[in-house]
N, C-alpha and C positions, 0 to 999 in steps of 0.2 A: 725429517724422512717419518712417513707413517711406520709405525708397527704393528698396530691392530687395526682391522676391521672390521669391523662383526654388522648381521642383520643382513638380508637380502635386499639388492636395489633393483632397479633397471638397469643397470649397469654392471650388475654383480652376475652368475652362474653360480650353482654348486659346485666348488670345488672337488677338484678328483685330488689320492694322492701322489700323483703325479709330478703335480705344479706346485705342490705345497710340500715336498718331500725336501727342496734344498733350506728351506727352513728352518728344519732340526739339524741342520749340519752349518759347518763353519763356510763363511762365503767372501772372505777376502779376494778383494783382486787379483795378490800376486798367487793365490791357491789356482785361480781358473787359467791365469799365466800358462804357471807350469804346467797344469791338468790338460793344455794344448801342447804346448812346446816340447814335453818330454815323451808325448807318443810320436810325435813328428821326426824328433829327433832319432828315437827308437825304431822308427818305419825308414828314414833313408840312408841310415849310416849301420847300426848295427843287423836290419833288417836285408839292407842292400850290399852288406858284405859279398854273399855270391855272388850277384852281377858286378859288381864292382871287380872281384875275383876274375870272373869269365872275362871282363873287359881289358884288364891288365894282362892277362896271359893272348889275349889277341893281337896285342897290341907291342907286344915285347921286339919287335922285329922292326919298328919306326913307322908302320901304315901305319895312318889315320882309321880309327872305328866309321866303318860303315854305318850311315844311321839313314832311316826313311821317318817321315815325319816329326826330325828332331829327335826320335828316340834312336837305342841300339838297332841294325837290321839285323837281326840273328839268322835270318838267312843267309844273308850276305856272307855272314862270318862261319858258316858251313853247321851252325846250329839248327837243330831239328826244334822248329814252333813251338812243340808242347814242354820242350825246357825255356824255353823262350818265356812261354805264356808261365810258367812256374817262377821264374826267378824274377817276375816282375808282380806277383803274388804274396809271395815271402814276404817281403816288407808290410802290406795290411797284417800280416798276420803278430807281428812284431808290436804293430803298434796297437793292434787289440791288446793282447796282452799287458801293455806296459799301461793302457786305459783304466781297464778290467784292475789291476794291482793298486794303482793312485787313488782311485774314488775315497776308501777308509781311511787312509794317513792322512790326507790332502785335505776330505770335507768332512770326517770324521761320520761319516752315513756307508750305509750297507752299497754294493753294487748297484742290486738291483733296484734297489729305488730312482735310479737313472733310467733303465729300461722300462717301468709303470707304476712307478712308485713304491717298489717292494713287495707285488704280490706275484704270483706264482708267474712265469713264463707260460706265454697263450701260445703256444705249441700250434692249435687250429686256425689261428687267426695269419700266422705268419704265412703257414701252409695254403689256407685260404686264397690270401692275397698273392699268394705266387703263381696260383695255379690261375687264377681270375687274370692277371698280368698277362701271362704266358699264353692265356688261349686268346685277349685282343690284341695284342702282338702276331698273332700265329694271322689271325684275321687280315691284319694291315698288310702283311708281309704276301699273303695271296695276294692279296688287293694288288699290290707293289709288280707282284712280278708280271700278273695278268694285265695290268693297264701299261707297263713300260719292260714288256719282256727284253727289251736288248739290253737294256741297262743294269741286266746280270747273269752271268755266267757259273756253270760250273767251277768250283775253284778244286773239291777234295772230294774224291769218293773210296780214300783207301782208311784201310785199320785204322789210320792216325785220328780217322774223326772219331771214334771209338773211345778211344783213348784220349782223346782231349775234352769228349762230354762226361767221361769218369770225373777229371780232375777239374772241369769247370763246376759239376754240380757238387762237389767236394770241400772246393777251396772258395770260390768268391761268396758262396753265404758269409764266410771269415771277413771278405772283404767288403761285406755290404754292409755288415751288422757292425765294422769299423767307423765305417762314413757316419752309420745311422745315429751309433752310440754318442758317437763326438758333435754331431751338430742338431741332430732333432732328439737325443736325448740331455746331453752333458751341456751344452751351450744353450740351447732351448731353456731346459731349468736355470742354468746362470743368467740371460738375461730376464726371464720371468720374474725371477727372484730382485734384478736390480731395475725393472721399468715397472712392475705392479700390474702388466697389462699382458694382453694375449698380443695384440698384433706387432708389435714391437720384437718380440723373441719369433716371431715366423717369418718378420721379414730380414733382419739382420741375420739370421743363419741361414736363410735363403739366397742371398747375398754375399756371405763367406760361403758358401759351400761352391758357387758357382765362381768365385775369386780361386779356389783351391785347385780348379780345374785349369784356370788361366794358361798354365803350360803345357796343354796338353795340345798335340799333335794338330790338332784341326783349328785349335784358335792360332795355330803358326799359319797353318795354308788357307784357312776363310777370315781372318780378321777377328779381334777381339768384340767390335760392337755386333759382329754379327753371330759368331757362337755364344757369348756368356748370356745373351735372354735365354737360348734353350737349356744351361745350366741354373740359371737364376729358376727357372721356370718349373724346374725338373724338383729343385729344394722345397719349392714353393709347394707342389702336389703334395710331397711327400709330410710338409711342415701341417698345413691343414688337414691331413687325415689323420696326423699325431695328435693334434690338439683336437679334433671330434673323438679319437678312440682314448685318451689317456695313457697310452702308451706308445712303444717304435715297433711293436711285432707287426703291422699291416706293414708299415714303411720298408722293413728289411727284408719279408718277405716279396714285395713287390720290387723292389730296388735290386736284389739278389735274379730275381726272374729275369729281368731288362737284361743284365749282363751278363746271365748264365744263355740267356736266348741268343744275344749278339755275337757272344764267343764262340759258339756254337754252330751257328747259321748263318752269319755276313761278315765280311769280313771287306777292308778296302785299305787302300794306301796308307789314309792320314788317321788310323783308329790306332788309338792308344795303346789297346791291346792285339800286338797282331798274331793272330791263330790260325791254324789249319781249317778255317772256316769252309761248309759246304758249298757257300755260294760268295761269289766276289762282286760287288757293288762295283761297276764301273768310273760311275759319277755322282758327286753326289751334289745337291741342291737341299743349300740348309735351311732357307725359309721355308720348303715344300716340305720339309724333315718336322720340321717346327709346327707348322700347320697340321702334321701327323700326329706331333707328340701328344700336341691340346687336346687333339679328338680323342684319341686314345684314353688320356689321363681324364677327360670329363665323362668319357665312359665307364669308368672305373670308379671316381669318386662316387657318381652316380648308383653303381651297384652297390659298393660299399656301403653308402646312406639307406640304400631300401634293407638290405640284409641285416644291418646293425642298428638299425629304425635312427638316424641322426635328425634330430627336429630341431634341433634349440643352436639358429646360426651363429648367436651370441657369444657361444665360444672359440670363435676365431677374434673379437674385439673385447669382450668385456673384463672390466679391471679384477684383479687376482686380491682376494680376500685372504688377509694374511693369519695364520692361526694362531690362536691365543695363548699357545703356546711355544716361544719360541728362542732362539740360543741366544747367547750376548751379542748384542747387536752392534758393539764396537768391534765386533774382527771383521765386521765390512768396512772398517774405514782405517784401519791401521796395521797393523803385520801381522793380527789375529792371533 
């Protein structure tokens, strides 16, 4: 295994602290295994305890728990949809807390290195990406409403929509942060360490991101091969943005904006997060939605590229030059 590569070649680019950060820590496979498994266990067991308690209470009389798209149907159980939304988001908070606490003991480096290599968190970038994505999504929604008005109907105009907006804006950024930290931060750096190039982390984290959503109601309704390309593409977009920007702040902002926008404004029967949104979409056309996502994403990346002056396309495929000072490489092949 190559340990040191120096000098500039056509196949390499000037490295950022984001991609070289893992080389200053410990990287045995078992560490990454625990770094992924423990947050998922924390989310799906500890974080899901309130949801599990609600399900148990509603099934004490022996009746099966009503479901919608493979998820608990809170409305049928007589539970306010905003409460159901909260129950579904809490697990992500536990997963986020777990991964934050694990980086130092598992990898002997600070949590901030997973975000952007250890620099200050770039709040401005996160907010800018959120605003751009929200604006593009709003334009696409206006187009959809005008192009196919019969496919949408007003679903909610009560005060519960205000409560939903407050909950979504407050909590969904944590949900998005957990997924971005795990995939575009933690695993992106792990694959970069092992592969020594950029395209492997981009591809592998995007596929894993897609597979993580494999149990979503949309997948059960429309099929694995229909929905998986959308999830993988979504991951690719944020992976590309992360590589160009040397950090995950832009990805967190756009991811959060996307989920907030959908939670507040659009709902349908097969949506993973059932919310009392403003509109209900009656019929879903997955491939048409995929085309819309592709157009939105292209516009988004072009805007970011112009604003932040991304010019070096090699950031998506060049080899990674290993820093001259690294940790003991034996940690990568044994118990660490």
